[in-house]
Jmol script that loads the backbone (N, CA, C; Angstrom):
load data "model"
ATOM      1  N   MET A   1    -159.628 -93.807 -34.248  1.00  0.00           N
ATOM      2  CA  MET A   1    -158.963 -93.363 -33.143  1.00  0.00           C
ATOM      3  C   MET A   1    -159.893 -92.905 -31.805  1.00  0.00           C
ATOM      4  N   SER A   2    -160.555 -92.949 -30.648  1.00  0.00           N
ATOM      5  CA  SER A   2    -161.389 -92.216 -29.702  1.00  0.00           C
ATOM      6  C   SER A   2    -160.635 -91.081 -29.232  1.00  0.00           C
ATOM      7  N   ASP A   3    -161.470 -90.264 -28.867  1.00  0.00           N
ATOM      8  CA  ASP A   3    -161.082 -88.564 -27.987  1.00  0.00           C
ATOM      9  C   ASP A   3    -160.245 -89.189 -27.112  1.00  0.00           C
ATOM     10  N   LEU A   4    -160.890 -90.344 -26.612  1.00  0.00           N
ATOM     11  CA  LEU A   4    -159.811 -90.791 -24.782  1.00  0.00           C
ATOM     12  C   LEU A   4    -158.945 -91.181 -25.349  1.00  0.00           C
ATOM     13  N   GLU A   5    -158.458 -92.281 -26.218  1.00  0.00           N
ATOM     14  CA  GLU A   5    -157.090 -92.361 -26.242  1.00  0.00           C
ATOM     15  C   GLU A   5    -156.263 -91.311 -27.244  1.00  0.00           C
ATOM     16  N   LYS A   6    -157.091 -90.357 -27.806  1.00  0.00           N
ATOM     17  CA  LYS A   6    -155.813 -89.356 -28.096  1.00  0.00           C
ATOM     18  C   LYS A   6    -155.590 -88.593 -27.168  1.00  0.00           C
ATOM     19  N   ALA A   7    -156.326 -88.091 -25.836  1.00  0.00           N
ATOM     20  CA  ALA A   7    -156.464 -87.274 -25.218  1.00  0.00           C
ATOM     21  C   ALA A   7    -155.370 -87.857 -23.909  1.00  0.00           C
ATOM     22  N   ALA A   8    -155.066 -89.423 -24.326  1.00  0.00           N
ATOM     23  CA  ALA A   8    -154.111 -90.116 -23.259  1.00  0.00           C
ATOM     24  C   ALA A   8    -152.772 -90.197 -23.736  1.00  0.00           C
ATOM     25  N   ARG A   9    -152.984 -89.986 -25.317  1.00  0.00           N
ATOM     26  CA  ARG A   9    -151.446 -90.065 -26.025  1.00  0.00           C
ATOM     27  C   ARG A   9    -151.285 -88.522 -25.998  1.00  0.00           C
ATOM     28  N   GLU A  10    -151.724 -87.595 -26.239  1.00  0.00           N
ATOM     29  CA  GLU A  10    -151.170 -86.646 -25.739  1.00  0.00           C
ATOM     30  C   GLU A  10    -151.101 -85.924 -24.320  1.00  0.00           C
ATOM     31  N   ALA A  11    -151.586 -86.691 -22.767  1.00  0.00           N
ATOM     32  CA  ALA A  11    -151.153 -86.108 -21.620  1.00  0.00           C
ATOM     33  C   ALA A  11    -150.017 -87.475 -21.960  1.00  0.00           C
ATOM     34  N   VAL A  12    -149.484 -88.326 -22.064  1.00  0.00           N
ATOM     35  CA  VAL A  12    -148.265 -89.203 -22.082  1.00  0.00           C
ATOM     36  C   VAL A  12    -147.268 -87.905 -22.746  1.00  0.00           C
ATOM     37  N   GLU A  13    -147.595 -87.572 -24.074  1.00  0.00           N
ATOM     38  CA  GLU A  13    -146.517 -86.486 -24.705  1.00  0.00           C
ATOM     39  C   GLU A  13    -146.527 -85.448 -23.658  1.00  0.00           C
ATOM     40  N   ALA A  14    -147.263 -85.118 -23.304  1.00  0.00           N
ATOM     41  CA  ALA A  14    -146.948 -83.377 -22.695  1.00  0.00           C
ATOM     42  C   ALA A  14    -146.410 -83.929 -21.354  1.00  0.00           C
ATOM     43  N   GLN A  15    -146.463 -85.227 -20.749  1.00  0.00           N
ATOM     44  CA  GLN A  15    -145.997 -85.452 -19.297  1.00  0.00           C
ATOM     45  C   GLN A  15    -144.225 -85.322 -19.795  1.00  0.00           C
ATOM     46  N   ASP A  16    -143.603 -86.276 -20.937  1.00  0.00           N
ATOM     47  CA  ASP A  16    -142.735 -86.689 -21.606  1.00  0.00           C
ATOM     48  C   ASP A  16    -142.575 -85.119 -21.883  1.00  0.00           C
ATOM     49  N   ASN A  17    -142.570 -84.456 -22.837  1.00  0.00           N
ATOM     50  CA  ASN A  17    -142.182 -82.882 -22.715  1.00  0.00           C
ATOM     51  C   ASN A  17    -142.450 -82.035 -21.673  1.00  0.00           C
ATOM     52  N   ALA A  18    -142.761 -81.983 -20.835  1.00  0.00           N
ATOM     53  CA  ALA A  18    -142.535 -81.741 -18.890  1.00  0.00           C
ATOM     54  C   ALA A  18    -141.466 -82.511 -18.705  1.00  0.00           C
ATOM     55  N   GLN A  19    -141.596 -83.519 -18.905  1.00  0.00           N
ATOM     56  CA  GLN A  19    -140.171 -84.315 -18.249  1.00  0.00           C
ATOM     57  C   GLN A  19    -138.808 -83.556 -18.816  1.00  0.00           C
ATOM     58  N   GLN A  20    -138.524 -83.202 -20.223  1.00  0.00           N
ATOM     59  CA  GLN A  20    -137.972 -82.980 -21.127  1.00  0.00           C
ATOM     60  C   GLN A  20    -137.554 -81.593 -20.631  1.00  0.00           C
ATOM     61  N   LEU A  21    -138.496 -80.378 -20.307  1.00  0.00           N
ATOM     62  CA  LEU A  21    -138.134 -79.164 -19.914  1.00  0.00           C
ATOM     63  C   LEU A  21    -138.136 -78.495 -18.533  1.00  0.00           C
ATOM     64  N   ALA A  22    -137.933 -80.323 -17.336  1.00  0.00           N
ATOM     65  CA  ALA A  22    -137.828 -79.942 -16.142  1.00  0.00           C
ATOM     66  C   ALA A  22    -135.931 -80.384 -16.293  1.00  0.00           C
ATOM     67  N   LEU A  23    -136.101 -81.223 -17.291  1.00  0.00           N
ATOM     68  CA  LEU A  23    -134.372 -81.886 -17.085  1.00  0.00           C
ATOM     69  C   LEU A  23    -133.314 -80.789 -18.114  1.00  0.00           C
ATOM     70  N   ILE A  24    -134.089 -79.757 -19.223  1.00  0.00           N
ATOM     71  CA  ILE A  24    -133.149 -78.759 -19.539  1.00  0.00           C
ATOM     72  C   ILE A  24    -133.272 -77.037 -18.540  1.00  0.00           C
ATOM     73  N   ALA A  25    -133.910 -77.293 -17.727  1.00  0.00           N
ATOM     74  CA  ALA A  25    -133.982 -76.467 -16.866  1.00  0.00           C
ATOM     75  C   ALA A  25    -132.801 -76.583 -15.383  1.00  0.00           C
ATOM     76  N   ALA A  26    -132.855 -78.295 -15.376  1.00  0.00           N
ATOM     77  CA  ALA A  26    -131.747 -78.404 -14.484  1.00  0.00           C
ATOM     78  C   ALA A  26    -130.707 -78.112 -15.032  1.00  0.00           C
ATOM     79  N   VAL A  27    -130.008 -78.784 -16.006  1.00  0.00           N
ATOM     80  CA  VAL A  27    -128.837 -78.526 -17.115  1.00  0.00           C
ATOM     81  C   VAL A  27    -128.478 -77.681 -17.344  1.00  0.00           C
ATOM     82  N   LEU A  28    -129.725 -76.150 -16.820  1.00  0.00           N
ATOM     83  CA  LEU A  28    -128.968 -74.974 -17.298  1.00  0.00           C
ATOM     84  C   LEU A  28    -128.844 -74.394 -16.016  1.00  0.00           C
ATOM     85  N   GLN A  29    -129.621 -74.681 -14.957  1.00  0.00           N
ATOM     86  CA  GLN A  29    -129.430 -74.173 -13.667  1.00  0.00           C
ATOM     87  C   GLN A  29    -127.998 -74.732 -13.064  1.00  0.00           C
ATOM     88  N   ALA A  30    -127.494 -76.205 -13.894  1.00  0.00           N
ATOM     89  CA  ALA A  30    -126.206 -77.035 -13.096  1.00  0.00           C
ATOM     90  C   ALA A  30    -124.954 -75.736 -13.618  1.00  0.00           C
ATOM     91  N   GLN A  31    -125.178 -75.315 -15.167  1.00  0.00           N
ATOM     92  CA  GLN A  31    -124.503 -75.048 -15.870  1.00  0.00           C
ATOM     93  C   GLN A  31    -123.794 -73.177 -15.327  1.00  0.00           C
ATOM     94  N   GLN A  32    -125.236 -72.631 -14.604  1.00  0.00           N
ATOM     95  CA  GLN A  32    -124.849 -71.624 -14.038  1.00  0.00           C
ATOM     96  C   GLN A  32    -124.348 -71.529 -12.524  1.00  0.00           C
ATOM     97  N   LEU A  33    -124.189 -72.461 -11.570  1.00  0.00           N
ATOM     98  CA  LEU A  33    -123.497 -72.800 -11.070  1.00  0.00           C
ATOM     99  C   LEU A  33    -122.064 -73.085 -10.779  1.00  0.00           C
ATOM    100  N   VAL A  34    -122.191 -73.885 -12.061  1.00  0.00           N
ATOM    101  CA  VAL A  34    -120.600 -74.306 -12.170  1.00  0.00           C
ATOM    102  C   VAL A  34    -119.960 -72.894 -12.646  1.00  0.00           C
ATOM    103  N   GLN A  35    -120.669 -72.451 -13.346  1.00  0.00           N
ATOM    104  CA  GLN A  35    -119.891 -70.914 -13.864  1.00  0.00           C
ATOM    105  C   GLN A  35    -119.917 -69.951 -12.764  1.00  0.00           C
ATOM    106  N   GLN A  36    -120.573 -69.941 -11.848  1.00  0.00           N
ATOM    107  CA  GLN A  36    -120.629 -69.161 -10.416  1.00  0.00           C
ATOM    108  C   GLN A  36    -119.637 -69.486  -9.715  1.00  0.00           C
ATOM    109  N   GLN A  37    -119.151 -71.040  -9.305  1.00  0.00           N
ATOM    110  CA  GLN A  37    -118.156 -71.525  -8.613  1.00  0.00           C
ATOM    111  C   GLN A  37    -116.663 -71.387  -9.100  1.00  0.00           C
ATOM    112  N   GLN A  38    -116.492 -71.310 -10.477  1.00  0.00           N
ATOM    113  CA  GLN A  38    -115.123 -71.593 -10.825  1.00  0.00           C
ATOM    114  C   GLN A  38    -114.771 -69.561 -10.512  1.00  0.00           C
ATOM    115  N   PRO A  39    -113.715 -69.883 -10.321  1.00  0.00           N
ATOM    116  CA  PRO A  39    -112.665 -68.836  -9.494  1.00  0.00           C
ATOM    117  C   PRO A  39    -112.098 -67.757 -11.028  1.00  0.00           C
ATOM    118  N   VAL A  40    -112.127 -66.503 -10.794  1.00  0.00           N
ATOM    119  CA  VAL A  40    -112.092 -65.274 -11.714  1.00  0.00           C
ATOM    120  C   VAL A  40    -110.222 -65.537 -11.649  1.00  0.00           C
ATOM    121  N   ALA A  41    -110.008 -66.049 -12.743  1.00  0.00           N
ATOM    122  CA  ALA A  41    -108.591 -65.511 -13.066  1.00  0.00           C
ATOM    123  C   ALA A  41    -108.166 -64.713 -12.580  1.00  0.00           C
ATOM    124  N   GLN A  42    -106.843 -64.659 -11.829  1.00  0.00           N
ATOM    125  CA  GLN A  42    -105.791 -63.648 -11.770  1.00  0.00           C
ATOM    126  C   GLN A  42    -105.029 -63.269 -12.479  1.00  0.00           C
ATOM    127  N   PRO A  43    -104.852 -61.907 -12.733  1.00  0.00           N
ATOM    128  CA  PRO A  43    -103.804 -61.856 -13.481  1.00  0.00           C
ATOM    129  C   PRO A  43    -102.689 -62.000 -13.275  1.00  0.00           C
ATOM    130  N   ALA A  44    -101.319 -62.642 -13.836  1.00  0.00           N
ATOM    131  CA  ALA A  44    -100.141 -62.756 -13.043  1.00  0.00           C
ATOM    132  C   ALA A  44     -99.682 -61.279 -12.934  1.00  0.00           C
ATOM    133  N   PRO A  45     -98.871 -61.641 -11.779  1.00  0.00           N
ATOM    134  CA  PRO A  45     -98.380 -60.337 -10.916  1.00  0.00           C
ATOM    135  C   PRO A  45     -97.050 -60.344 -11.979  1.00  0.00           C
ATOM    136  N   VAL A  46     -97.138 -58.731 -11.839  1.00  0.00           N
ATOM    137  CA  VAL A  46     -95.664 -58.349 -12.445  1.00  0.00           C
ATOM    138  C   VAL A  46     -93.787 -58.639 -12.219  1.00  0.00           C
ATOM    139  N   ARG A  47     -93.402 -59.447 -12.624  1.00  0.00           N
ATOM    140  CA  ARG A  47     -92.361 -59.843 -12.104  1.00  0.00           C
ATOM    141  C   ARG A  47     -91.250 -58.114 -12.163  1.00  0.00           C
ATOM    142  N   ARG A  48     -90.600 -57.691 -10.673  1.00  0.00           N
ATOM    143  CA  ARG A  48     -90.174 -57.269 -10.802  1.00  0.00           C
ATOM    144  C   ARG A  48     -88.423 -57.436 -10.544  1.00  0.00           C
ATOM    145  N   SER A  49     -87.677 -56.242 -10.874  1.00  0.00           N
ATOM    146  CA  SER A  49     -86.369 -56.969 -10.881  1.00  0.00           C
ATOM    147  C   SER A  49     -85.764 -57.151  -8.961  1.00  0.00           C
ATOM    148  N   SER A  50     -84.882 -57.805  -8.889  1.00  0.00           N
ATOM    149  CA  SER A  50     -84.685 -57.875  -7.745  1.00  0.00           C
ATOM    150  C   SER A  50     -84.044 -57.096  -6.926  1.00  0.00           C
ATOM    151  N   VAL A  51     -82.941 -56.351  -8.212  1.00  0.00           N
ATOM    152  CA  VAL A  51     -82.406 -55.391  -7.476  1.00  0.00           C
ATOM    153  C   VAL A  51     -83.179 -53.584  -7.555  1.00  0.00           C
ATOM    154  N   SER A  52     -82.676 -53.314  -6.080  1.00  0.00           N
ATOM    155  CA  SER A  52     -84.227 -52.416  -6.276  1.00  0.00           C
ATOM    156  C   SER A  52     -83.382 -50.640  -6.598  1.00  0.00           C
ATOM    157  N   PRO A  53     -84.218 -49.811  -6.756  1.00  0.00           N
ATOM    158  CA  PRO A  53     -83.686 -48.472  -7.400  1.00  0.00           C
ATOM    159  C   PRO A  53     -82.060 -48.341  -6.694  1.00  0.00           C
ATOM    160  N   ALA A  54     -82.609 -48.568  -5.350  1.00  0.00           N
ATOM    161  CA  ALA A  54     -81.422 -47.489  -4.434  1.00  0.00           C
ATOM    162  C   ALA A  54     -80.237 -48.274  -4.729  1.00  0.00           C
ATOM    163  N   ALA A  55     -80.388 -49.499  -5.321  1.00  0.00           N
ATOM    164  CA  ALA A  55     -78.955 -50.901  -5.667  1.00  0.00           C
ATOM    165  C   ALA A  55     -78.484 -50.207  -6.739  1.00  0.00           C
ATOM    166  N   TRP A  56     -79.437 -49.635  -8.231  1.00  0.00           N
ATOM    167  CA  TRP A  56     -78.885 -48.922  -8.967  1.00  0.00           C
ATOM    168  C   TRP A  56     -78.085 -47.642  -8.998  1.00  0.00           C
ATOM    169  N   VAL A  57     -78.392 -46.997  -8.068  1.00  0.00           N
ATOM    170  CA  VAL A  57     -77.945 -45.313  -7.970  1.00  0.00           C
ATOM    171  C   VAL A  57     -76.307 -45.669  -7.550  1.00  0.00           C
ATOM    172  N   GLY A  58     -76.749 -46.941  -6.481  1.00  0.00           N
ATOM    173  CA  GLY A  58     -75.120 -47.260  -6.150  1.00  0.00           C
ATOM    174  C   GLY A  58     -74.263 -48.099  -7.213  1.00  0.00           C
ATOM    175  N   ILE A  59     -74.622 -48.511  -7.812  1.00  0.00           N
ATOM    176  CA  ILE A  59     -74.019 -48.639  -8.972  1.00  0.00           C
ATOM    177  C   ILE A  59     -73.409 -47.743  -9.984  1.00  0.00           C
ATOM    178  N   GLY A  60     -74.532 -46.701 -10.290  1.00  0.00           N
ATOM    179  CA  GLY A  60     -74.055 -46.181 -10.709  1.00  0.00           C
ATOM    180  C   GLY A  60     -72.833 -45.527 -10.281  1.00  0.00           C
ATOM    181  N   VAL A  61     -72.901 -44.759  -9.219  1.00  0.00           N
ATOM    182  CA  VAL A  61     -71.909 -43.909  -8.157  1.00  0.00           C
ATOM    183  C   VAL A  61     -70.777 -45.019  -8.412  1.00  0.00           C
ATOM    184  N   GLY A  62     -70.901 -45.901  -8.023  1.00  0.00           N
ATOM    185  CA  GLY A  62     -69.448 -46.987  -7.881  1.00  0.00           C
ATOM    186  C   GLY A  62     -68.449 -46.927  -9.182  1.00  0.00           C
ATOM    187  N   ALA A  63     -69.355 -46.941 -10.406  1.00  0.00           N
ATOM    188  CA  ALA A  63     -69.004 -46.453 -11.714  1.00  0.00           C
ATOM    189  C   ALA A  63     -68.289 -45.760 -12.513  1.00  0.00           C
ATOM    190  N   SER A  64     -69.085 -44.498 -11.702  1.00  0.00           N
ATOM    191  CA  SER A  64     -68.878 -43.015 -11.878  1.00  0.00           C
ATOM    192  C   SER A  64     -67.178 -42.432 -11.129  1.00  0.00           C
ATOM    193  N   VAL A  65     -67.234 -43.180  -9.898  1.00  0.00           N
ATOM    194  CA  VAL A  65     -66.079 -43.312  -8.872  1.00  0.00           C
ATOM    195  C   VAL A  65     -64.959 -44.260  -9.835  1.00  0.00           C
ATOM    196  N   PHE A  66     -65.434 -45.159 -10.170  1.00  0.00           N
ATOM    197  CA  PHE A  66     -64.052 -46.067 -10.997  1.00  0.00           C
ATOM    198  C   PHE A  66     -63.859 -45.324 -12.300  1.00  0.00           C
ATOM    199  N   LEU A  67     -64.557 -44.720 -13.069  1.00  0.00           N
ATOM    200  CA  LEU A  67     -64.229 -44.112 -14.064  1.00  0.00           C
ATOM    201  C   LEU A  67     -63.048 -42.555 -13.955  1.00  0.00           C
ATOM    202  N   VAL A  68     -63.753 -41.942 -12.990  1.00  0.00           N
ATOM    203  CA  VAL A  68     -63.132 -40.814 -12.716  1.00  0.00           C
ATOM    204  C   VAL A  68     -61.949 -41.380 -12.133  1.00  0.00           C
ATOM    205  N   THR A  69     -61.218 -42.405 -11.431  1.00  0.00           N
ATOM    206  CA  THR A  69     -60.028 -42.762 -11.028  1.00  0.00           C
ATOM    207  C   THR A  69     -59.386 -43.310 -12.028  1.00  0.00           C
ATOM    208  N   VAL A  70     -60.106 -44.126 -13.113  1.00  0.00           N
ATOM    209  CA  VAL A  70     -58.942 -44.560 -14.162  1.00  0.00           C
ATOM    210  C   VAL A  70     -58.542 -42.904 -14.821  1.00  0.00           C
ATOM    211  N   ALA A  71     -59.602 -42.052 -15.317  1.00  0.00           N
ATOM    212  CA  ALA A  71     -59.256 -40.987 -15.570  1.00  0.00           C
ATOM    213  C   ALA A  71     -57.901 -40.327 -15.412  1.00  0.00           C
ATOM    214  N   VAL A  72     -58.389 -39.872 -14.057  1.00  0.00           N
ATOM    215  CA  VAL A  72     -57.074 -39.258 -12.994  1.00  0.00           C
ATOM    216  C   VAL A  72     -55.823 -39.995 -12.928  1.00  0.00           C
ATOM    217  N   SER A  73     -55.574 -41.251 -13.321  1.00  0.00           N
ATOM    218  CA  SER A  73     -54.880 -42.223 -13.271  1.00  0.00           C
ATOM    219  C   SER A  73     -54.220 -42.085 -14.548  1.00  0.00           C
ATOM    220  N   ALA A  74     -54.909 -41.755 -15.668  1.00  0.00           N
ATOM    221  CA  ALA A  74     -54.132 -41.844 -16.973  1.00  0.00           C
ATOM    222  C   ALA A  74     -53.814 -40.603 -16.890  1.00  0.00           C
ATOM    223  N   VAL A  75     -54.568 -39.349 -16.214  1.00  0.00           N
ATOM    224  CA  VAL A  75     -53.492 -38.075 -16.568  1.00  0.00           C
ATOM    225  C   VAL A  75     -52.630 -38.282 -15.740  1.00  0.00           C
ATOM    226  N   ALA A  76     -52.225 -38.758 -14.873  1.00  0.00           N
ATOM    227  CA  ALA A  76     -50.899 -38.651 -13.448  1.00  0.00           C
ATOM    228  C   ALA A  76     -49.931 -39.785 -14.917  1.00  0.00           C
ATOM    229  N   VAL A  77     -50.231 -40.534 -15.378  1.00  0.00           N
ATOM    230  CA  VAL A  77     -49.357 -41.195 -15.892  1.00  0.00           C
ATOM    231  C   VAL A  77     -48.658 -40.136 -17.189  1.00  0.00           C
ATOM    232  N   ALA A  78     -49.602 -39.917 -17.947  1.00  0.00           N
ATOM    233  CA  ALA A  78     -49.058 -38.546 -18.907  1.00  0.00           C
ATOM    234  C   ALA A  78     -48.261 -37.541 -18.240  1.00  0.00           C
ATOM    235  N   ILE A  79     -48.576 -36.973 -17.175  1.00  0.00           N
ATOM    236  CA  ILE A  79     -47.835 -35.873 -16.626  1.00  0.00           C
ATOM    237  C   ILE A  79     -46.665 -36.455 -16.228  1.00  0.00           C
ATOM    238  N   SER A  80     -46.470 -38.050 -15.733  1.00  0.00           N
ATOM    239  CA  SER A  80     -45.373 -38.369 -15.399  1.00  0.00           C
ATOM    240  C   SER A  80     -44.236 -38.838 -16.550  1.00  0.00           C
ATOM    241  N   ALA A  81     -44.987 -39.183 -18.010  1.00  0.00           N
ATOM    242  CA  ALA A  81     -44.351 -39.368 -18.872  1.00  0.00           C
ATOM    243  C   ALA A  81     -43.371 -38.074 -19.280  1.00  0.00           C
ATOM    244  N   VAL A  82     -44.149 -37.083 -19.106  1.00  0.00           N
ATOM    245  CA  VAL A  82     -43.716 -35.908 -19.538  1.00  0.00           C
ATOM    246  C   VAL A  82     -42.281 -35.211 -18.872  1.00  0.00           C
ATOM    247  N   ALA A  83     -42.728 -35.709 -17.771  1.00  0.00           N
ATOM    248  CA  ALA A  83     -41.740 -35.129 -16.905  1.00  0.00           C
ATOM    249  C   ALA A  83     -40.190 -36.139 -16.685  1.00  0.00           C
ATOM    250  N   LEU A  84     -40.756 -37.217 -17.303  1.00  0.00           N
ATOM    251  CA  LEU A  84     -39.393 -38.086 -16.935  1.00  0.00           C
ATOM    252  C   LEU A  84     -38.730 -37.504 -18.526  1.00  0.00           C
ATOM    253  N   THR A  85     -39.524 -37.599 -19.742  1.00  0.00           N
ATOM    254  CA  THR A  85     -38.777 -37.281 -21.036  1.00  0.00           C
ATOM    255  C   THR A  85     -38.251 -35.807 -20.822  1.00  0.00           C
ATOM    256  N   ILE A  86     -38.679 -34.830 -20.139  1.00  0.00           N
ATOM    257  CA  ILE A  86     -38.142 -33.839 -19.620  1.00  0.00           C
ATOM    258  C   ILE A  86     -36.596 -33.752 -18.828  1.00  0.00           C
ATOM    259  N   CYS A  87     -36.744 -34.987 -18.042  1.00  0.00           N
ATOM    260  CA  CYS A  87     -35.471 -35.260 -17.245  1.00  0.00           C
ATOM    261  C   CYS A  87     -34.371 -36.106 -18.338  1.00  0.00           C
ATOM    262  N   VAL A  88     -34.742 -36.608 -18.740  1.00  0.00           N
ATOM    263  CA  VAL A  88     -33.889 -37.633 -19.653  1.00  0.00           C
ATOM    264  C   VAL A  88     -33.177 -36.666 -20.524  1.00  0.00           C
ATOM    265  N   LEU A  89     -33.833 -35.746 -20.986  1.00  0.00           N
ATOM    266  CA  LEU A  89     -33.537 -35.095 -22.309  1.00  0.00           C
ATOM    267  C   LEU A  89     -32.146 -33.923 -21.487  1.00  0.00           C
ATOM    268  N   VAL A  90     -32.887 -33.738 -20.527  1.00  0.00           N
ATOM    269  CA  VAL A  90     -31.411 -32.809 -19.149  1.00  0.00           C
ATOM    270  C   VAL A  90     -30.760 -33.536 -19.205  1.00  0.00           C
ATOM    271  N   LEU A  91     -30.232 -34.615 -18.491  1.00  0.00           N
ATOM    272  CA  LEU A  91     -29.640 -35.469 -18.561  1.00  0.00           C
ATOM    273  C   LEU A  91     -28.429 -35.781 -19.669  1.00  0.00           C
ATOM    274  N   ARG A  92     -29.100 -36.200 -20.627  1.00  0.00           N
ATOM    275  CA  ARG A  92     -28.751 -36.321 -21.552  1.00  0.00           C
ATOM    276  C   ARG A  92     -27.621 -34.995 -22.349  1.00  0.00           C
ATOM    277  N   GLY A  93     -28.212 -34.236 -21.706  1.00  0.00           N
ATOM    278  CA  GLY A  93     -27.579 -32.948 -22.238  1.00  0.00           C
ATOM    279  C   GLY A  93     -26.574 -32.041 -21.325  1.00  0.00           C
ATOM    280  N   MET A  94     -26.483 -33.085 -19.879  1.00  0.00           N
ATOM    281  CA  MET A  94     -25.833 -32.546 -19.109  1.00  0.00           C
ATOM    282  C   MET A  94     -24.243 -33.397 -19.405  1.00  0.00           C
ATOM    283  N   TRP A  95     -24.977 -34.866 -20.168  1.00  0.00           N
ATOM    284  CA  TRP A  95     -23.651 -35.712 -19.809  1.00  0.00           C
ATOM    285  C   TRP A  95     -22.788 -35.307 -21.691  1.00  0.00           C
ATOM    286  N   ALA A  96     -23.490 -34.913 -22.244  1.00  0.00           N
ATOM    287  CA  ALA A  96     -22.924 -34.505 -23.544  1.00  0.00           C
ATOM    288  C   ALA A  96     -21.812 -33.472 -22.911  1.00  0.00           C
ATOM    289  N   ASP A  97     -22.482 -32.322 -22.172  1.00  0.00           N
ATOM    290  CA  ASP A  97     -21.370 -31.392 -21.875  1.00  0.00           C
ATOM    291  C   ASP A  97     -19.995 -32.140 -21.414  1.00  0.00           C
ATOM    292  N   TYR A  98     -20.615 -33.215 -20.315  1.00  0.00           N
ATOM    293  CA  TYR A  98     -19.901 -33.410 -19.414  1.00  0.00           C
ATOM    294  C   TYR A  98     -18.394 -34.191 -20.076  1.00  0.00           C
ATOM    295  N   ARG A  99     -18.827 -34.640 -21.481  1.00  0.00           N
ATOM    296  CA  ARG A  99     -18.029 -35.569 -22.233  1.00  0.00           C
ATOM    297  C   ARG A  99     -16.927 -34.469 -23.024  1.00  0.00           C
ATOM    298  N   LYS A 100     -17.871 -33.747 -23.530  1.00  0.00           N
ATOM    299  CA  LYS A 100     -17.171 -32.506 -24.316  1.00  0.00           C
ATOM    300  C   LYS A 100     -15.922 -31.600 -23.434  1.00  0.00           C
ATOM    301  N   GLY A 101     -15.963 -32.000 -21.632  1.00  0.00           N
ATOM    302  CA  GLY A 101     -15.346 -31.063 -21.234  1.00  0.00           C
ATOM    303  C   GLY A 101     -15.635 -29.634 -20.530  1.00  0.00           C
ATOM    304  N   LYS A 102     -16.805 -29.530 -20.948  1.00  0.00           N
ATOM    305  CA  LYS A 102     -16.963 -28.206 -20.098  1.00  0.00           C
ATOM    306  C   LYS A 102     -17.563 -27.843 -19.462  1.00  0.00           C
TER     307      LYS A 102
END
end "model"
wireframe off; spacefill off
backbone 0.3
color backbone group
């Protein structure tokens, strides 16, 4: 093989290598562009309760008023039961005295 043929073959190989390097460079640039264009993933928003804190305070106050009302009602029923028991005992004693003729 002559020097001229060797030089021609090396020139063709160099041209192929240059084309391959240009193709690789184009692919790398395309990848960089794609990465730059991809939107940044935003974190999911924190889901908040649909009930505001003021509403929870209102619910707490309402529940407290309800419980106090139930407690006062229970005390009133207990006092009424004691008063009715005393009244029945007094009337029973009076009835017993009436029947004996006193």
